[in-house]
KEBAMI-706505 format. One line per field, with one value per residue (C-alpha): residue number from 0; residue in one letter; chain; x negated, y, z. Coordinates in nm, 4 decimals. Each point is the difference from the previous one (the first is absolute). Example, Ala and Ser with C-alpha at 12.3 -4.5 7.8 and 13.67 -1.06 7.14 Angstrom:
<atoms>
pos: 0 1
code: A S
unit: A A
east: -1.2300 -0.1370
north: -0.4500 0.3440
up: 0.7800 -0.0660
</atoms>
This chain:
<atoms>
pos: 0 1 2 3 4 5 6 7 8 9 10 11 12 13 14 15 16 17 18 19 20 21 22 23 24 25 26 27 28 29 30 31 32 33 34 35 36 37 38 39 40 41 42 43 44 45 46 47 48 49 50 51 52 53 54 55 56 57 58 59 60 61 62 63 64 65 66 67 68 69 70 71 72 73 74 75 76 77 78 79 80 81 82 83 84 85 86 87 88 89 90 91 92 93 94 95 96 97 98 99 100 101 102 103 104 105 106 107 108 109 110 111 112 113 114 115 116 117 118 119 120 121 122 123 124 125 126 127 128 129 130 131 132 133 134 135 136 137 138 139 140 141 142 143 144 145 146 147 148 149 150 151 152 153 154 155 156 157 158 159 160 161 162 163 164 165 166 167 168 169 170 171 172 173 174 175 176 177 178 179 180 181 182 183 184 185 186 187 188 189 190 191 192 193 194 195 196 197 198 199 200 201 202 203 204 205 206 207 208 209 210 211 212 213 214 215 216 217 218 219 220 221 222 223 224 225 226 227 228 229 230 231 232 233 234 235 236 237 238 239 240 241 242 243 244 245 246 247 248 249 250 251 252 253 254 255 256 257 258 259 260 261 262 263 264 265 266 267 268 269 270 271 272 273 274 275 276 277 278 279 280 281 282 283 284 285 286 287 288 289 290 291 292 293 294 295 296 297 298 299 300 301 302 303 304 305 306 307 308 309 310 311 312 313 314 315 316 317 318 319 320 321 322 323 324 325 326 327 328 329 330 331 332 333 334 335 336 337 338 339 340 341 342 343 344 345 346 347 348 349 350 351 352 353 354 355 356 357 358 359 360 361 362 363 364 365 366 367 368 369 370 371 372 373 374 375 376 377 378 379 380 381 382
code: M A H P A S T I V N D R F A I R L A L V Y T G F F L S S G W Q L P L F P V W L S A R G L D S A A I G L V L A A Y Q G I R I V A I P A G T R L A D R H G A L N D A I I V A A S A T V C A V A L L A A A S G F A L I L A A A L L F G F A S A P L L P L I D A Y G L I G L R Q R A K S Y G P V R L W G S V A F L L A N L T G G L L L G I L A R P H L I W L M L V G Q C L V V A A A I M L V R V P R D A R A A P A T T H S H L R Q P S F L A I A A A A S L I Q A S H A V Y Y G F A T L D W T A K G Y A G I T I G L L W A L G V A A E I V L F A L S A R L P R S I D P A L L I L I G A A G A A L R W I A T A F D P P L V L L A P L Q L M H A L S F G A T H L G T M L F L M Q S A P E G G R A A A Q G D I A T A N T L V M A A A T A L A G A L Y G V G G S F A Y L A M A A L A V A G G A C I V V V A R T R
unit: A A A A A A A A A A A A A A A A A A A A A A A A A A A A A A A A A A A A A A A A A A A A A A A A A A A A A A A A A A A A A A A A A A A A A A A A A A A A A A A A A A A A A A A A A A A A A A A A A A A A A A A A A A A A A A A A A A A A A A A A A A A A A A A A A A A A A A A A A A A A A A A A A A A A A A A A A A A A A A A A A A A A A A A A A A A A A A A A A A A A A A A A A A A A A A A A A A A A A A A A A A A A A A A A A A A A A A A A A A A A A A A A A A A A A A A A A A A A A A A A A A A A A A A A A A A A A A A A A A A A A A A A A A A A A A A A A A A A A A A A A A A A A A A A A A A A A A A A A A A A A A A A A A A A A A A A A A A A A A A A A A A A A A A A A A A A A A A A A A A A A A A A A A A A A A A A A A A A A A A A A A A A A A A A A A A A A A A A A A A A A A A
east: 3.5167 -0.1689 0.1663 0.1329 -0.2342 0.2419 0.0327 -0.3761 -0.0403 0.2766 -0.0110 -0.2369 -0.2140 -0.3155 0.1789 0.1519 -0.3290 -0.1711 0.2519 -0.0919 -0.3713 0.0783 0.1909 -0.2593 -0.3023 0.1805 0.0731 -0.3567 -0.1477 0.1954 -0.0623 -0.3808 -0.0665 0.3175 0.0305 -0.3047 0.1242 0.3400 -0.1659 -0.1940 0.3222 0.1469 -0.2744 -0.2497 -0.3688 -0.2577 -0.0804 0.3686 0.0548 -0.2923 0.1488 0.3420 -0.1467 -0.2241 0.2963 0.2078 -0.2750 -0.0969 0.3483 -0.0075 -0.2440 0.2754 0.3014 -0.1091 -0.0496 0.3023 0.2327 -0.1203 0.0105 0.3496 0.1085 -0.1504 0.1631 0.3445 -0.0831 0.1736 -0.2329 0.2797 0.1519 -0.3401 -0.0825 0.3334 -0.0352 -0.3572 0.0882 0.3084 -0.1941 -0.2605 0.2694 0.1273 -0.3550 -0.0644 0.3309 -0.1067 -0.3350 0.1753 0.1946 -0.3003 -0.1783 -0.3058 -0.3020 0.1374 0.3265 -0.1701 -0.2586 0.2741 0.1955 -0.3159 -0.0645 0.3523 -0.0535 -0.3235 0.1484 0.3092 -0.1772 -0.3129 0.1488 0.1915 -0.2597 -0.1148 0.3657 0.0641 -0.3120 0.0939 0.3542 -0.1325 -0.2533 0.2655 0.2494 -0.2521 -0.1453 0.3479 0.0550 -0.3508 -0.0642 -0.3225 -0.0479 -0.2071 0.2542 0.2496 -0.2430 -0.1315 0.3176 -0.1103 -0.3278 0.1855 0.2234 -0.2979 -0.1702 0.3211 0.0310 -0.3583 0.0621 0.3280 -0.1060 -0.1983 0.2839 0.2544 -0.2331 0.0166 0.3805 0.1165 -0.0491 -0.2470 0.2448 0.2287 -0.2589 0.1287 0.3237 -0.1937 -0.1491 0.3503 0.1304 -0.2848 0.0828 0.3705 -0.0957 -0.1730 0.3144 0.2201 -0.2342 -0.0331 0.3774 0.0035 -0.2630 0.1002 0.0361 -0.2663 0.0771 -0.0602 -0.3495 -0.0468 0.0176 -0.3449 -0.0882 -0.2744 -0.2578 0.0977 -0.0136 -0.3662 -0.1027 -0.1775 -0.2375 -0.1457 -0.0817 -0.3614 0.1003 0.2619 -0.2423 -0.2678 0.2422 0.1303 -0.3559 -0.1061 0.3018 -0.0247 -0.3707 0.0376 0.3019 -0.1750 -0.2944 0.2230 -0.0195 -0.2525 0.1887 0.3403 -0.1262 -0.2733 0.0036 0.1957 -0.2333 -0.3037 0.1231 0.0993 -0.3478 -0.1457 0.2030 0.2747 0.3234 0.3220 0.1532 -0.3090 0.0195 0.3694 -0.0727 -0.2750 0.2442 0.2626 -0.2474 -0.0466 0.3720 0.0565 -0.2629 0.1712 0.3342 -0.1480 -0.1479 0.3325 0.1770 -0.2437 -0.0127 0.2911 -0.2369 -0.2485 -0.0122 0.2356 -0.2821 -0.2313 -0.1532 0.1016 -0.3479 -0.1479 0.2120 -0.1123 -0.3633 0.0390 0.1420 -0.3012 -0.2454 0.1859 0.0090 -0.3701 -0.1023 0.2406 -0.1242 -0.3692 0.0358 0.2128 -0.2568 -0.2530 0.2105 0.0880 0.0940 0.3629 -0.0538 -0.0811 0.2278 0.3118 -0.0694 -0.1015 0.3494 0.1407 -0.1714 0.2752 0.1801 -0.2586 -0.0922 0.3629 0.2139 -0.1725 -0.0474 0.3668 0.1222 -0.2257 0.1262 0.3644 -0.0577 -0.1641 0.2972 0.2449 -0.1743 -0.1066 0.2144 0.1737 0.3751 0.1648 -0.3006 -0.0271 0.0767 -0.2372 -0.2818 0.0681 0.0133 -0.3228 -0.1916 0.1547 -0.1031 -0.3549 -0.0119 0.1156 -0.2586 -0.2950 0.0996 0.0207 -0.3500 -0.1359 0.1585 -0.1682 -0.3303 0.0559 0.0469 -0.3220 -0.2039 0.1377 -0.0816 -0.3628 -0.0689 0.2718 0.0727 -0.2627 0.2711 0.1338 -0.2931 0.1447 0.3311 -0.1780 -0.1363 0.3544 0.1046 -0.2945 0.0996 0.3496 -0.1444 -0.1989 0.3248 0.1217 -0.2970 0.1422 0.3336 -0.1761 -0.1725 0.3227 0.1444
north: -0.7848 0.2848 0.3352 0.0783 0.2271 0.2931 -0.0284 -0.0092 0.3182 0.1962 -0.1196 0.2787 -0.2572 0.2146 0.3104 -0.1863 -0.1706 0.3400 0.1247 -0.2864 0.0783 0.3674 -0.0757 -0.2463 0.2249 0.3117 -0.1848 -0.1334 0.3415 0.1472 -0.2920 -0.0098 0.3456 0.0368 -0.3365 0.0536 0.3508 -0.1390 -0.2665 0.2734 0.1968 -0.3095 0.0187 -0.2570 0.0774 -0.0597 -0.3538 -0.0985 0.1592 -0.2001 -0.3233 0.0735 0.0841 -0.3080 -0.2217 0.1562 -0.0772 -0.3376 -0.1498 0.0628 -0.2879 -0.2365 0.1856 0.0398 -0.3697 -0.0981 0.2493 -0.0554 -0.3802 0.0143 0.2130 -0.2501 -0.2894 0.1537 0.1457 0.3337 0.3010 0.2586 -0.1333 -0.0318 0.3655 0.1200 -0.2181 0.1141 0.3674 -0.0243 -0.1817 0.2760 0.2647 -0.1946 -0.0333 0.3754 0.0689 -0.2307 0.1765 0.3363 -0.1277 -0.1620 0.1583 -0.1152 -0.1777 -0.3566 0.0760 0.2229 -0.2732 -0.2613 0.2275 0.0819 -0.3727 -0.0408 0.3019 -0.1446 -0.3472 0.1270 0.2506 -0.1984 -0.2187 0.2885 0.1325 -0.3472 -0.0908 0.3217 -0.0593 -0.3628 0.1027 0.2832 -0.2137 -0.2585 0.2575 0.2142 -0.3025 -0.1105 0.3466 0.0339 0.3132 0.1110 0.0053 0.3195 0.2588 -0.1340 -0.0341 0.3544 0.1369 -0.1652 0.1910 0.3239 -0.0599 -0.0788 0.3226 0.1954 -0.1586 0.0951 0.3581 0.0321 -0.1963 0.2860 0.2434 -0.2296 -0.0518 0.3728 0.0101 -0.3104 -0.0573 -0.2855 -0.2350 0.0348 -0.1100 -0.3556 0.1113 0.1108 -0.3499 -0.1435 0.2190 -0.1204 -0.3642 0.0621 0.1373 -0.3307 -0.1956 0.2236 -0.0400 -0.3766 -0.0457 0.1668 -0.2355 -0.1976 -0.3663 -0.2121 -0.3623 -0.2279 -0.1420 -0.3740 -0.1008 -0.0936 -0.3243 0.0372 -0.1419 0.2526 0.2902 -0.0751 -0.1046 0.3286 -0.0607 -0.2921 0.2174 0.1278 0.2985 0.1100 -0.0333 0.1938 0.2793 0.0213 0.0210 0.2570 0.2253 -0.0210 0.0860 0.2936 0.1425 -0.0518 0.2011 0.3054 -0.0514 0.2776 0.2336 -0.0652 0.0063 0.2612 0.2207 0.2790 -0.0095 0.0018 0.2893 0.1978 -0.0483 0.1342 0.3191 -0.0468 0.1846 -0.1896 0.1109 -0.1216 -0.3381 -0.0241 0.0748 -0.2641 -0.2625 0.1193 -0.0294 -0.3686 -0.0726 0.2151 -0.1985 -0.3227 0.1361 0.0946 -0.3475 -0.1643 0.2299 -0.0860 -0.3720 -0.0699 0.0866 -0.2691 -0.2949 -0.2751 -0.2470 0.1676 -0.2417 0.0743 -0.1052 0.2744 0.2643 -0.1236 -0.0051 0.3631 0.0738 -0.1658 0.1985 0.3250 -0.0662 -0.0866 0.3156 0.2149 -0.1174 0.0111 0.3604 0.0961 -0.1456 0.2708 0.3031 0.1331 0.3699 0.0945 0.0488 -0.3725 -0.1212 0.1090 -0.2135 -0.2881 0.0164 -0.0473 -0.3399 -0.1154 -0.0803 -0.2741 -0.1146 -0.0339 0.0415 -0.2325 -0.2633 0.0119 -0.0070 -0.2948 -0.1913 0.0630 -0.0948 -0.3257 -0.0828 0.0899 -0.2445 -0.2761 -0.0157 -0.3405 -0.0183 -0.0635 0.1405 0.3563 0.1725 -0.2311 0.0781 0.3714 -0.0334 -0.1981 0.2696 0.2619 -0.2078 -0.0346 0.3768 0.0565 -0.2368 0.1272 0.3645 -0.0547 -0.1470 0.2740 0.2711 -0.1389 -0.0121 0.3529 0.1375 -0.1544 0.1062 0.3530 0.0504 -0.0923 0.1274 0.2498 0.0143 -0.2672 -0.2452 0.0390 -0.2105 -0.3017 0.0703 0.0020 -0.3443 -0.1241 0.1287 -0.1766 -0.3208 0.0432 0.0365 -0.3188 -0.1841 0.1039 -0.1866 -0.3074 0.0645 0.0153 -0.3325 -0.1737 0.0981
up: -2.4854 -0.1848 -0.0502 -0.3492 -0.1902 0.0075 0.3766 0.0434 -0.2046 0.1742 0.3608 0.1180 0.1750 -0.0064 0.1313 0.2932 0.0800 -0.0090 0.2579 0.2333 -0.0360 0.0624 0.3190 0.1257 -0.0500 0.1194 0.3229 0.0232 -0.0706 0.2909 0.2314 -0.0197 0.1473 0.2104 0.1767 0.2262 0.0825 0.1018 0.2157 0.1763 0.0550 0.1660 0.2607 -0.1297 0.0418 -0.2732 0.1172 0.0026 -0.3418 -0.1349 0.1341 -0.1494 -0.3412 0.0087 0.0899 -0.2785 -0.2522 0.1410 -0.0215 -0.3756 -0.0437 0.1151 -0.1376 -0.3633 -0.0854 0.2088 -0.1687 -0.3565 0.0277 0.1426 -0.2961 -0.2442 0.1823 -0.0620 -0.3437 0.0594 0.0038 -0.0097 0.3196 0.1665 -0.0711 0.1405 0.3112 0.0660 -0.0542 0.2225 0.2724 -0.0135 0.0574 0.3017 0.1353 -0.0302 0.1761 0.2845 0.0098 0.0302 0.3014 0.1700 0.2945 0.1881 -0.1442 0.0133 -0.1813 -0.2573 -0.0668 -0.0463 -0.2349 -0.1976 -0.0458 -0.1369 -0.2242 -0.1352 -0.0510 -0.1817 -0.2246 -0.0915 -0.2790 -0.1576 -0.2471 -0.1193 -0.0546 -0.1950 -0.2108 -0.0709 -0.0970 -0.2158 -0.1859 -0.0873 -0.1257 -0.1852 -0.1751 -0.1100 -0.1470 -0.1512 0.2080 0.1665 0.3762 0.0279 -0.1215 0.2554 0.2899 -0.0483 0.1636 0.3218 -0.0200 -0.0732 0.3029 0.2216 -0.1055 0.0641 0.3454 0.0823 -0.1069 0.1912 0.3075 0.1473 -0.0659 0.1660 0.2933 0.0619 -0.0276 0.1833 0.3709 0.0414 0.1779 -0.3054 -0.2580 0.0256 -0.1664 -0.3059 -0.0185 0.0324 -0.2824 -0.2208 0.0689 -0.0684 -0.3418 -0.0736 0.0910 -0.2172 -0.2985 0.0576 -0.0131 -0.3439 -0.1467 -0.3072 0.0875 -0.1674 -0.0896 0.2969 -0.0200 0.0320 0.3635 0.1153 0.1693 0.2630 -0.2405 -0.2696 0.2424 0.0717 -0.3519 -0.0779 0.2908 -0.1960 -0.3012 -0.0043 -0.2127 0.2539 0.2912 -0.1868 -0.0986 0.3579 0.1365 -0.2593 0.0499 0.3796 0.0056 -0.2390 0.1817 0.3356 -0.1293 0.0566 0.3788 0.0688 -0.2333 0.1568 0.3561 0.0064 -0.3105 0.1725 0.3004 -0.2280 -0.2122 0.3087 0.1456 -0.3242 0.0386 -0.2576 0.0753 0.0608 -0.3290 -0.1871 0.1707 -0.0846 -0.3645 -0.0092 0.1257 -0.2483 -0.2880 0.0731 0.0037 -0.3105 -0.1908 0.1045 -0.1257 -0.3367 -0.0470 0.0865 -0.2477 -0.2797 0.0760 -0.2349 -0.2864 0.0961 -0.2430 0.1136 -0.0576 0.2510 0.2495 0.3606 0.1116 -0.2197 0.1720 0.3419 -0.1144 -0.1121 0.3445 0.1660 -0.2110 0.0654 0.3737 0.0180 -0.1873 0.2017 0.3395 -0.0910 -0.1155 0.3025 0.2405 -0.0913 0.1004 -0.3465 -0.0202 -0.0523 -0.3725 -0.0246 0.2780 -0.1879 -0.3104 0.2258 0.1483 -0.3494 -0.0029 0.2362 -0.3253 -0.0504 0.3501 0.1106 -0.3106 -0.2477 0.2697 0.0959 -0.3599 -0.0805 0.3016 -0.0879 -0.3638 0.1084 0.2234 -0.2766 -0.2342 0.2365 0.3161 0.0095 -0.0539 0.3333 0.1839 -0.1285 0.3280 0.1892 -0.2446 0.0346 0.3776 0.0231 -0.1861 0.2298 0.3036 -0.1336 -0.0532 0.3586 0.1503 -0.2022 0.0511 0.3767 0.0061 -0.2270 0.2162 0.3113 -0.1912 -0.1310 0.3499 0.1236 -0.3042 -0.0166 0.3667 -0.0681 -0.3502 -0.0883 -0.3710 -0.0720 0.1111 -0.3534 -0.1235 0.1818 -0.1710 -0.3362 0.0885 0.0634 -0.3427 -0.1640 0.1793 -0.1396 -0.3491 0.0529 0.0711 -0.3438 -0.1483 0.1726 -0.1725 -0.3369 0.0656 0.1026 -0.3364
</atoms>
């Protein structure tokens, strides 16, 4: 049953959703740099750390579709978010108590399995509620980007303050913030309970498959940037503060786009936004491949608003408009799974290409972005 109009206006849905995004990305922003450091402090060597991180990522391929389909089956996204967030807290607590490679690996698998569906569930919940209230996704999601940037900036400071064996407690605090924010979420009307056939119905839609392929390829084109930009800039002699500012420029541009996205025409085609993202990514990586000077590198970082931001907004807008009732979380989860698989493959490719050709590896990433743009042509033809 729908909320009365007055309730929809005054229920502070967007504010509470923004708090969940803030908690999630604050936790993620601390976890990415600090988790490997904590593993090292627990006595794991580089090979063991690599195995733990690979297992943590690999289990996501199973956990995301399992968790999102289970949520659709029961039609209760609020409960699913709270359960996933609470399970993640328990998994981190087990990880903190684990010692020795085998126990740490097992706890990391639990951590990965519990946490993997969380963001797709939050996104699916948010898209339903925001659509009901005729609100835009970007101005809410931008608080996640702000939190991630804040976590990046404070992570180094906290690393210098906290003893390395205690870094796990910072991760635990971050996850507890997610649980607290999730409990405060406004309850959305229960979605129709999905039958198995409904849960998979989007996989028979050519437009969904094309959008998923396009978004995954464009986002995966960031693999060299995410994995090797700091190494590349360091080798070129840039100071640490300069490198930090370059990274911050990219996130700041993303935040600005999300803030302005509410002004986009409501009739805008999601495929157009993703095509803009593909074009921006291709131009960005081609230019970056040829060692641009700092005066050009800075504005190229601002193109993160297109390569990541426009692609992400287009994908979310498509899901808001087209995800099937009773299968919204599954659709969200399947795109997240596709992103994970394609990014993993692109990261392996990026490592091999960067080792051989240095910054020219960005040309392969430009090719991935072009391939993503080609998928959008498929979307246009299916319509």
